[in-house]
Structure formats: structure tokens, C-alpha cells
C-alpha positions in Angstrom: 1.6 -4.5 17.3 -1.7 -2.7 17.6 -1.9 0.6 19.3 -4.8 2.8 20.3 -5.3 5.5 17.8 -5.4 8.0 20.7 -1.9 7.1 21.7 -0.4 7.9 18.3 -0.5 11.6 19.0 3.2 12.4 18.4 5.9 11.8 15.9 7.9 9.7 18.4 4.8 7.6 19.2 4.2 6.9 15.5 7.9 6.0 14.9 7.7 3.6 17.9 4.4 2.1 16.8 5.6 1.5 13.2 8.9 -0.1 14.5 6.7 -2.5 16.4 5.3 -3.5 13.0 8.8 -3.9 11.7 8.7 -0.7 9.7 11.6 1.7 10.4 10.2 5.2 9.7 12.0 8.5 9.5 10.8 11.6 11.3 9.6 12.9 7.9 7.4 9.8 7.4 6.0 9.9 10.9 5.3 13.6 10.7 3.4 13.1 7.4 1.2 10.4 9.1 0.6 12.6 12.1 -0.5 15.6 10.0 -2.6 13.4 7.6 -4.6 11.9 10.5 -5.1 15.3 12.2 -6.1 17.2 9.1 -7.9 14.3 7.4 -5.8 14.6 4.3 -4.6 11.9 1.9 -0.9 11.2 1.6 0.6 11.0 -1.9 3.7 8.8 -1.4 6.2 8.9 -4.2 9.5 7.1 -4.7 11.1 4.4 -6.8 9.7 0.9 -6.7 10.6 -1.1 -3.6 11.4 1.7 -1.2 8.5 0.8 1.1 5.5 2.8 0.0 3.0 0.0 0.1 4.6 -1.4 3.3 4.0 1.9 5.0 0.2 1.5 4.5 0.3 -2.1 5.7 2.2 -1.2 8.8 0.0 1.8 9.6 -3.1 -0.4 9.4 -1.5 -2.9 11.8 -0.5 -0.2 14.2 -3.9 1.5 14.2 -5.7 -1.9 14.4 -8.0 -1.1 11.5 -8.5 -3.0 8.2 -6.4 -2.3 5.2 -8.4 -1.8 2.0 -6.3 -1.8 -1.1 -7.2 -0.6 -4.6 -4.7 -1.5 -7.3 -4.8 1.1 -10.1 -4.4 0.3 -13.8 -5.1 1.9 -17.1 -8.8 1.9 -17.7 -9.9 1.8 -14.1 -13.3 3.4 -13.8 -15.8 4.4 -11.2 -17.7 1.1 -11.2 -14.6 -0.9 -10.3 -13.4 1.6 -7.7 -16.7 2.6 -6.0 -19.6 0.3 -6.4 -21.6 -1.9 -8.8 -25.1 -3.3 -8.7 -25.4 -7.1 -8.3 -27.1 -7.7 -11.7 -27.2 -11.5 -11.1 -29.0 -11.1 -7.8 -31.4 -8.5 -9.4 -32.2 -10.9 -12.2 -32.9 -13.7 -9.8 -35.2 -11.4 -7.8 -37.0 -10.5 -11.1 -37.7 -14.1 -11.8 -39.1 -14.6 -8.3 -41.3 -11.5 -8.7 -42.5 -12.7 -12.1 -43.7 -16.0 -10.6 -45.5 -14.1 -7.8 -46.9 -11.3 -9.9 -50.4 -12.7 -9.7 -50.4 -12.7 -5.9 -49.1 -9.1 -5.9 -51.8 -7.7 -8.2 -54.8 -9.9 -7.3 -56.5 -7.2 -5.1 -55.6 -4.3 -7.4 -58.9 -2.8 -8.6 -57.4 -0.4 -11.2 -54.3 0.4 -13.2 -53.1 3.1 -10.8 -53.2 0.7 -7.8 -51.4 -2.0 -9.8 -48.6 0.4 -11.0 -48.2 1.6 -7.4 -47.6 -1.9 -6.1 -45.1 -2.7 -8.9 -43.3 0.6 -8.2 -42.8 -0.5 -4.6 -40.9 -3.6 -5.8 -38.8 -1.6 -8.3 -37.3 0.4 -5.5 -36.0 -2.7 -3.9 -33.9 -3.5 -6.9 -31.7 -0.5 -6.2 -31.4 -0.8 -2.5 -28.3 -1.5 -0.3 -29.2 -5.2 -0.5 -28.2 -5.3 -4.2 -25.2 -3.0 -3.9 -21.7 -4.5 -4.4 -19.2 -2.1 -2.7 -15.8 -1.7 -4.2 -12.7 -0.5 -2.3 -13.6 3.2 -2.1 -17.1 2.6 -0.8 -15.8 -0.2 1.6 -13.4 2.3 3.2 -16.1 4.9 3.6 -18.4 2.4 5.3 -16.0 1.2 7.9 -17.4 2.7 11.0 -14.2 2.3 13.0 -12.0 3.6 10.2 -9.6 2.0 7.8 -6.4 2.5 6.0 -7.2 3.0 2.3 -4.3 2.2 0.0 -4.7 3.5 -3.6 -1.7 1.7 -5.1 0.2 3.0 -8.2 -2.3 5.8 -8.9 0.0 7.0 -11.7 -1.1 4.0 -13.7 -4.7 5.3 -13.8 -5.8 8.1 -16.3 -6.5 11.7 -15.5 -10.2 11.3 -15.5 -9.9 8.8 -12.7 -7.7 11.3 -10.8 -10.5 13.9 -11.0 -13.0 11.3 -9.7 -10.7 10.5 -6.8 -10.4 14.2 -6.0 -14.2 14.4 -5.6 -14.4 11.4 -3.3 -11.5 12.3 -1.1 -12.3 16.0 -0.7 -15.2 15.2 1.7 -14.9 11.5 2.2 -18.4 11.0 0.9 -20.2 9.7 -2.3 -23.6 10.1 -3.7 -25.4 7.1 -5.1 -28.4 8.4 -7.0 -30.7 5.5 -6.1 -29.8 5.5 -2.4 -28.4 9.0 -1.4 -25.2 10.3 0.1 -22.9 8.0 2.1 -20.5 9.8 4.3 -17.7 8.2 6.3 -18.3 8.2 10.0 -14.6 7.9 10.6 -12.6 9.1 7.6 -10.0 6.5 6.5 -6.3 7.2 6.5 -5.5 7.4 2.8 -2.2 6.6 1.1 -1.8 7.0 -2.7 1.4 5.6 -4.0 3.2 6.6 -7.2 6.2 5.2 -9.0 6.5 8.5 -11.0 5.7 6.8 -14.3 3.8 10.0 -15.2 3.3 13.4 -13.6 0.3 13.6 -11.3 -2.3 16.4 -11.8 -1.8 19.6 -9.8 -5.4 19.4 -8.3 -4.7 16.0 -6.8 -1.3 17.1 -5.5 -2.9 20.2 -3.9 -5.4 18.0 -2.1 -2.7 15.6 -0.7 0.2 15.8 1.6 3.4 15.0 -0.4 5.8 12.4 0.9 8.9 11.3 -1.0 10.7 8.1 0.2 14.2 8.0 -1.1 16.5 5.0 -1.1 17.9 4.6 2.5 21.4 5.5 3.6 23.6 2.8 5.1 22.6 3.4 8.7 18.9 3.3 8.0 19.1 0.3 5.6 21.0 -1.7 8.3 18.2 -0.9 10.8 15.6 -2.1 8.2 17.5 -5.3 7.6 17.8 -5.9 11.3 14.0 -5.4 11.7 13.0 -7.6 8.8 15.7 -10.3 8.8 16.5 -10.5 12.6 18.4 -13.9 12.3 21.1 -12.6 10.0 24.7 -12.4 11.3 25.6 -8.9 12.3 28.8 -8.8 10.4 27.2 -10.2 7.2 24.4 -7.6 7.6 26.9 -4.8 7.6 28.7 -6.3 4.6 25.7 -6.7 2.5 24.4 -3.2 3.2 27.8 -1.7 2.3 27.8 -3.8 -0.9 24.4 -2.7 -1.9 25.2 1.0 -1.1 28.2 0.8 -3.4 26.3 -1.1 -6.1 23.8 1.9 -6.3 26.7 4.2 -7.3 27.1 2.2 -10.6 25.4 3.3 -13.8 22.6 0.7 -13.7 19.2 0.6 -15.4 17.5 -0.2 -12.1 19.2 0.4 -8.8 18.5 -2.3 -6.2 15.8 -1.0 -3.7 15.3 -1.9 -0.1 13.0 -4.8 -1.1 15.8 -6.4 -3.1 18.2 -5.8 -0.2 15.8 -7.7 2.1 15.3 -10.5 -0.4 19.1 -10.8 -0.8 19.6 -10.9 3.0 17.0 -13.7 3.3 18.7 -15.6 0.5 22.1 -15.4 2.2 20.7 -16.6 5.4 19.1 -19.5 3.5 22.5 -20.3 2.0 24.1 -20.2 5.5 26.5 -17.5 4.5 28.9 -16.3 7.2 30.3 -13.3 5.2 30.3 -12.0 1.7 32.6 -13.5 -0.9 32.8 -12.8 -4.6 31.7 -16.3 -5.7 28.5 -16.2 -3.6 27.7 -12.6 -4.8 28.0 -13.7 -8.4 25.7 -16.7 -7.8 23.0 -14.5 -6.1 23.4 -11.2 -7.9 20.1 -11.9 -9.8 18.3 -11.4 -6.5 19.6 -7.8 -6.4 19.6 -6.9 -10.1 16.6 -7.5 -12.4 18.2 -6.8 -15.8 20.8 -8.9 -17.5 22.6 -5.8 -18.7 22.9 -4.6 -15.1 24.3 -7.9 -14.0 26.9 -7.7 -16.8 27.8 -4.1 -15.9 28.3 -5.0 -12.3 30.3 -8.2 -12.8 33.7 -6.6 -13.3 33.2 -4.6 -10.1 32.3 -7.4 -7.8 35.7 -8.3 -6.5 36.4 -4.7 -5.6 33.0 -4.0 -4.1 33.1 -7.2 -2.0 36.6 -6.3 -0.7 35.4 -2.8 0.3 32.3 -4.1 2.0 34.3 -6.6 4.1 36.8 -3.9 5.1 34.1 -1.4 6.0 32.2 -3.9 8.1 34.9 -3.9 10.7 36.5 -6.8 12.6 34.8 -10.1 13.1 32.4 -9.5 15.9 30.2 -11.7 17.9 26.9 -12.8 17.2 23.7 -12.4 15.5 21.5 -9.4 15.3 19.0 -9.1 18.1 15.4 -10.1 17.4 12.6 -7.6 16.8 12.6 -4.2 15.3 14.7 -1.3 16.8 12.9 1.7 18.2 
């Protein structure tokens, strides 16, 4: 679903738009997007892996009808990989062409000053936009109609890169010495995601709006499953959500996130499951839990958790969940 940016002028409109992109957003999330767009501020989205931080940026780009430009952060990421590089191969090729034509260029030059002046004209071309290779940050700034810029897992980059980001995102412009200042005509909507592997700097946090996405409660998780796996049986959907909610109460190394819940729902649909049973849960538990020690810890609790999930899901009802995403 693509909506006009002018129509996304309220929290409810943003919630509805994101739902059309199969992203079930809370009022807190929609409010953060509304403020970020109005104040032209980046959003620092924190939360455990798999709660939907990256999906939020993808859905926002779909709703706004603008390109998503993604920059994956990693240790050692620097300005040249994030902003721009010169196309050295193209420059070298141009040098060879100029070398072959140097006689024609200088044949009418009567003195050294004239010759140097002509060569200087060609040297300027080497550092022109024709030889510039834009990286994600510059691409986002140059999108005339705007873009969604996703700076993913910013906590994996070092503090020096944080400082560089702060400079770029403060005015949505960069200065390239050989070309000049490039300023965004339409500032991008910026999402920075963090898995909290390290504390972010105070300066970056001050520049950004802060949004924390927790693991969903049962009601919200069921709505998310309905939106993303619309062909799952309604009773099975309730059962698996109750099971996952109970599983998160165990002392596990990594709690299953919403992304694991969705993968498990798709796996159960693939296996033509009608409702949960202990044997099927054991066979597919590796979809939910990613560490063998967590699977071992959960194994003794499976029978009890499955029984509780089936009881909480209510009587056998009709049918399958309706298609599409709920409003």
C-alpha cells in the first residue's frame, strides 16, 4: 500500500498505512514516525533482535512510496564506505585517453602557462560528479523525492563513525571538497537500529528520537501473526501465540522474538497442523529456539506449556483467519 505523504498527518493514519503494509504498529511507534517526519529528526530504534526494527523501516518506505536505502553497519565502517568514493578505475581509464590525446590538447599552446592552464581544465574533470560513486548516505541525500534511510545495527560501528553520522544527520548535508556542499532537497526519514550490544553515545541519542520496541503481548502478537500469516487456522494461531508467550517466561539464553513466532507459524502451516501437540512442538522447536541449551531447558516443560496453550485458546472454532492486515 502506497499512501501520499500528505495523508499521513496523524497517528491513526500512520497506523492504518503501516497495517496496509502488514506492519502492526502501536500508538507509540506511529507517534514517533509522525514527530520524526514533522521535526526532521532521525529515530533511534532499540530492542532485542527480531522485534521488527528493520521491518518498520521497510514498511514506512512502502507506505510513503519512496525508496528504501539501507546501510548495514559493522566494525571498521568508515566515511568512504558510507558516504562516497571516487571511481578510480574510471579515472585511470580517462587518464589513458588523455595521455593518448595530449598532443592534440597542447598543439596550439605557445608557452608553458597556456599549456598548464589547459591541463588544469582536464584535472578538474577527474573530481567531478561523473566520477563520484555515491554510497548509502549520499544516495539518500540526493533523492529529490525523499527516501527512507535505514542505518542498521549502528551499535556495531565505532564511536568515531557515530560522530560522523551526527554531523551528516544534523543538517542533512555533506561537503565534498572537490565539488562543494550537497544538501537534501527532501530530507530522508532516518531509522537507526540498535540491538543494544553497546551503549550509544549521548550526542547521537540527543540528536535522535528514541523508540524502544519490546516483545509484543499476546494480543498484539496474534494481530501480527494474522497480518503476516493470514492462512493459518485461527485456533492454531491462538495456541502458538499462547505457547510462545509462556516460553518467554522460562530462563532462556535467547527468548524467541516475533520473527521466530512468524517463522514457526509458517512452518506449522507448511506441516498442515490443525492444533498444537507436544510431538510436533518438539520436532519444530528449533525454529523458535536458536541454542541447543535453550531447547534442552524447554524440553521438560513442553507438555505443560502445550496443554496450557490449548486450554487458553478456547473451544474449537470455525475457520481460518481472514486475509490481509487488521487496522
